[in-house]
Structures are given as structure tokens and as C-alpha cells.
N, C-alpha and C positions, 0 to 999 in steps of 0.2 A: 547354462546357468541363464535363468528364466529372465527376461526382459518384462518390465512393465508397461503394458500396453495401456491407452486409455479407454475407457468403457463408457460407452454413452449411456445415458439413462433408459433410453428407449430400449436398448439391448438387454439392461436388466430387468426392465419389466415381461420380457419375453421368456424368461428361464422358470421354468417349473420350481416353485419354492423349495420342494422336498428332493431335487435332483443333488445329484454329489457335485455339479457345476456350481449351484446355489449355496451347498454348504461350503465349499472351497473359496468363496468369493465372500460369504458371511466372514470368514477368519481372516481375511485378506483385509475386508472393510470395515472390521471392528472400530479403529482408531479415525477412521476416515469422515471428514467434513467436506458437505456439500456446499460449493460457493457459486454464487452468481457472480460474474463477471461484468461488471459495470464501467466502463471506461472513463463516464463521467460523472464518478463518484465525488465529493467535495474535495478529498486531498488532492486529485488527479487535477481539477478545477484550480485549487489553489497554486499547486506547482506549476502549471503552465501560468497563469497570469505572474506568478512569481518570476519566472521565466522573462517573461515580454517586460516585466520592469526592469528585470536585470539587462537586460540587452539594451532595452532604451536607455538605461543608466550608461552602457558601453558607449552607445551612438553618443549622445552628451557629452562624454569624456572624449571622443573622437573629434566631434565637429566644434563644439564650443569648450575647450578646458579650462576656459577662465569664469565660468557662470557659477556664482556663490547664491546661496540659499539668503544668507545674509552677511554684513560686514563684521557684525561683531562676534564674539565667541571664535575668533581666530581663521573668519571667513570659512565658513561650511559651505562645503562644492556641492552643487546638485549633484553631480554624477555619484560622487560618494554617497550621498543620500539614497538614491534611487537603487544603485546598485546592492548596497547592504540592504536594504527593506526587499528589494527582490529575491536575493539569496536567502535571506529570514522566512520568508513566505514560502519559499520553494520548500526548505527544509523542516518548517515546523510542523505542518500535518502530517508528512512522510513521516516524519521521527516518531508522531505519536501512533501511527499505523504499527510502526518497528515496535514501540514498547509494549503497545496492546498485545502484538502475536506472541513477543517473548516471555509476557507474563500467562498468557495461555500456554504457552508451552510449557514454561516452569511449573504451574499449578498441576498439569497433566501429567508432568515426570515425578512431581511428590505424590498425584493421586488422590488430591483433596477434591476435585469436582466441581471447583468454584466456576468454571470455566465454560462457556458454552459448549453443551454435549449434543452431539447428532443424536437423533431419535433412533431409538434400538431397532433391529429387523427383526424383533420376534413379534 
């Protein structure tokens, strides 16, 4: 059983296009997409900001459990607002990425071709 090992782009450029190895890789990578990994994309920034806000909400709960945003409306607690807002912010953008990836996958399975397709090797 052959394991899939990572292939560097520089190594791909060094393979002659008409070789047997290139033909094998062309068939393997037909549905592959090249992705640039950026750890500071918007969804990650929003996730970490939400994490910091949620942790601050837990800190407020631990340190000042009786702090309220207002006394009306049943006394909304500050720690609850911060924690819920932080968790919502953490999941909102990540959920949108997951839904987009799922939509791309479904459109590829159906064969509609409406998703972002990789450039052809021909």
C-alpha cells in the first residue's frame, strides 16, 4: 500500500512533462487544489479575537461575578454577554469556511463545475 507523501512545488517543476512520473502525477493530482496557507486570514483573526473576549468573560465571571450591564431586563450579567459574544465570534467565520468547503465539495461531486477549479496541467 502506497502512502501519499507531500510533494513540493519545486520538485514538481523539476519533473520533465513527458516522463512517466509526470503522467502518474497528472492522474493523481487531477482534482487537487493548490492552497496558500495563511495563518492570519480573517477567519483565524476573528477566532482568536473571539477566544480572547470569551476568556475575558470567564475572567470577569471568576473575579467579579455580580457585575451587570444593566439592572433592567432582569440584570444582564457582563460575563454572560462577553462569553456569548466571544463564542459567537469564534464560530461565525469558521462556520462560513466550513459551509463554503462543503458547498465546493458537493458541487464537485455533482459535477456542476461551479466551484473554484484548479488550472489544468495541459
